[in-house]
N, C-alpha and C positions, 0 to 999 in steps of 0.2 A: 722833551727828552727824559729818559728814565736812567738813573745811575744806580748801580749796586756798589756798595762799599764794604771792604773787609778790614776789620781791626784785629790785630794780633801782636801788639807790641810787648805785652807782658802777660798778666794772668787772665785776661779776658779775650775770648774769641767772639767777635761781634760781626754780624752781617746785617746791613741796613739797606733799604731801597728808598730812594727819593726821586720824585718827579719834579717838574718845574715849580710846583706850588706847595707840596706837602710831603711829609714822611709817610710812606706807605707801610713800612714795617721796620722793626729795629730789634732783632733777636740776638740773644747772647748766651754764652755758656762760660762759667768761670772756673778756673783751677783754684781750688781752695785747700791749701795744705794746713795741717794742724801743728801748732807749736813752732813752726819754722817759717822762714821766708820763702820766696819763689825759687823753685829748682827749675832752671830754664829747660833742661831736657825733658823733665816730667811734664812741665806745662805744655811744651811743644807737642809731646806725644798725645796729650789729651786733646789739644786743638785739632791735630790731624785726625784723631778718631771721631771727633764731633763734627767735623767740617761738613760732610755730606748731609747729615741729618739737619744741621742748622741751616744750610743753604736751602734745602727743601722747605723747611718751616718758614723762612723769610719770604721766599717766592710765593708760597701758599697764602700767607697772611696778606701779602701785597695784592693778591688777586690778579696776578699777571702771568703771562707765559714767558718762559726763558727767552724766547725770540724777541720779546718786546724790550729787553734791556738794551740800551744804546751805548753804555759806557761802563767799564769795570774799573773801579778805583780800589786802591789798597794802601794801607799805612806803610810807608817806606822806612820810617824811622822817626825819632830815635826809639831805641828799645832793645830788648834782649835778642841776640842774633838768632838763636834757635826758634824762638817764637815768631819773629819777623819772617823767617824763611817759609813757614807754613802759609802765611798770608800771601807771600810772593808766588809760591807754587800754585796755590789755589786760584789766585787772580789770573795768572798766565794761562793756566789750563782752561779756565772759564772763557777768557777772552779769545783764545784760539778756537775753542769749540764753537762759540757763538759768532766768531769772525767779527768781533767788536773791538774798538780802541781800548787801550789800557792806560791808566794814569796813576802814578805814585803820589802820595800825599804826605806832607809833613804832619806828624801826629799832633804836635803842639799847635800848629796853625789851624788844624781841624777843630781843636777845642775852642780856639778864639772865634773862628768863623761861625760855628754853630751857635755859640753864645751871642754873637752879634745879631744873628737871625732871630733868636727867641727873646732877646731883650730889646729888640728894635733900636739898636744903637748904630751909629755910623762912624764915629771917630773917637772911640773911648781910650782911656788909660786902662790897660789890661793887667790884672793880677792873676797870674797863672800858677797854680799850686797843685802839685801831684806828688806821687811817690818819688819819682826821679827828677822832677823839675820844679824849680821855684824861681819865677822871673817876674819883673815889672816891665811892661812892654808898651810901646806906642808904634803906630804906623808912620813911617817917614814919607816925605814927599817923593822919594825915589821908588815908592811902592814896595818897600821892604819893611818888615817889622823890625824895630830896633829895641834891643834889650838895654834898659836904663839901669837896671840893678838885678842882681840874682844871688843865689846861694853860692858861697865860696867852697862849700863842702858837700853836704847831703841835702836832699829835698825835704820839704816840710812833711810830706806824707811819710817818707822813710823814717824821719825822726819819730813820728807818732807810732808807726807800726813796730819799730824796733823796741820802743819803750813798752809797748804791749807785750812783746815777747819776753822782755826783761821781767815783767810781772807774772809770767807763766800762763798767759791767756791762751786758750786753745785756738782761738782765732783772733789774732792781733790786728784788728781793723779799726780805722778811725772812728766809725760809728759807735763802736763799743766803748772806746776811750771817751767820746763825747758824752755818753750817758753816765759813765762812771764819774765824770767830773762835776756833775750837777750837785750843788750844795757843798762842794769842797771849800777848804780854807787855804789861803795862799802861803806857800813856803818859798823863801827867796831862792832864786836860781840865776845863773849867768845870763846876761842880756847883752848880745853882741850885734850892733848895727854899725856898719862902716859906710857912711854916706847913704847910698841906696842899695848896698850889698849887705848880705847877712851871713852869719855863721852859726850853725846849729850843733856842732859836735861837742862843744864845751857844755852846752845845755843838756845834751843827751847823757854825757858822762856823769855830770853832777846829779841829774835826776835819778839815774840808776843808783848812785851811792846813797841818796837820801830815801830810797825805798826802805832802807833799814832805819827805823825810828819814826817813820811817818806813815800814815794810812795811804792806801792806794787811791782812795777818793781824793785826798788832799794833793797827792802828787800828780794825778791826772789833771786836776783843776789848775795846778801851778804850772805844769808843762804847757797846757793850752794857753793860759793867760799870758805867759812870758813869750812864747813863740808868736802868738797872734798879735801881741802888742808890738813886737819887733817888726812884724810884717806891716802893721798899720802905720808905724812911724816912717818906715822907708817909703811906703806908698804915699803918705801925706807929703813927704818931701818932693816926690815926683809930681804929684798933683799940683803943688804950689809952683813948681818950676814950669810945668807945661801949660798950666791954666786950662786944663781940659774940663769940659762940662758934663762928661759922661765917664763913669767908672764901672767896669765889669769885673766880676770874679769868676774864674773858670778852672777846670781841672777837678780831679777826684776830691781834693780837700775842700773844694768850694761847696760841698754838701753840708759842711759844718755850720750850724745855725749861729754859733757864737762868733765865728769869724765873719760871717755875713753881717751880723749886728754891729760889730766894731767898725768895719769898713763903711757900712751905710751911714753910721753916725758921723764918722770923720768926713765922708764925702759931702754930706749935707751941710756941714760947717763951712765947706769951700764952694758951695753952690753947684755941686756935681751930682747928677742923677745916678743912683746906684742900680745895677741890674745883675741878676744871676739867672742862668737858664734852669729849667726843671732838672731835678736830680738825674733823671734818665740820660740826659745829655752832658752832665758833668762827669759821671762815671764813664770809663772807656766804652765806646760803642761804635758799631758799624755805620749808624745813621750819619754821624758827623763826617765820616770818611766819604760816604756817598754824596752828601751835600757839598762838601768842599771840592771833591773831584769834579762835580758838575759845574760848580762856580768857576774853578780854574780852567776847565775845558772851554767854557764860554768866553773866557778872557784870552784864549788862544794857546793855552798850554797843550803840548803834545808830547808823547813819549813813544820811542821805538821799543819793540819787544826786548831787544838786547839791553836796553837801559833799565828795564824793570828788575832792579836789584835792591836788596836790603842795605840800608845805611844806618848802622848802629848809633853813630854819633852824628846826628843830623840836626843842626842848630836852627832855631826859629828864624834867625836873620840871614839864612842862606837862600831863601826863596823870594822871588819877586811875585807879588800878589796884585 
């Protein structure tokens, strides 16, 4: 079978195509605002304008005919409503045109499943970190992912991006902060871990204040070290309780080498093999939607066209996998 997947939860429009064994294509276009966060309507407008060309590029790179597509998957949520609707409309139009089944996919679960594929893990403890989500997850015996701990306010990626805007960066992206942090010195910041839950707003506020009087390099370093240490502590607690022997990191922030290093070291101390997918599949992408849609379809998941709707608040633990 060949599945096409559409990702449009936030700033990225992605279209990927996966067959039973490999990723045939994984094309994307990003909405990149300067000096500001994501404007949902503007991002959605760009997605809509880019959709046709990106679809053509994905099918062309895959080397297939549209008629060979067996399943159309789309990111159903969580995400920004205006952006999600572009993917929903695109998926429904394509499924109707090709007379193929359609299947909505939870964006968070797609990050997990594609990471399991590329790290060759089967039953890992999952650390999922992105702009809007920060969760520590395991798969329960009831075939649902269970959230053991999560952010009580903002996501780890959101913390980093907002801090970048506080510094006046033209593009407040995690990769920029990561580079700026190299060689920095530590400045004390609030550290808030509550069991396996975390809170980042106090850290955000204090880091903003301390930009006056400290270098941007030191503050980037300190923000990362504090937030990542919090993440590692909460994950270590979950790993000790669950005794998992596999640990994976996924989501947009998973691309950060320092966070990878900290979790890998902690995992090794507990006898857990650490894994992270290639950056292409940690950033939002259509390939993960295509793969997960096909995986779920083979498990027996089905969707009526009338059920193909955006769900802005779609939790990881709401889906049986």
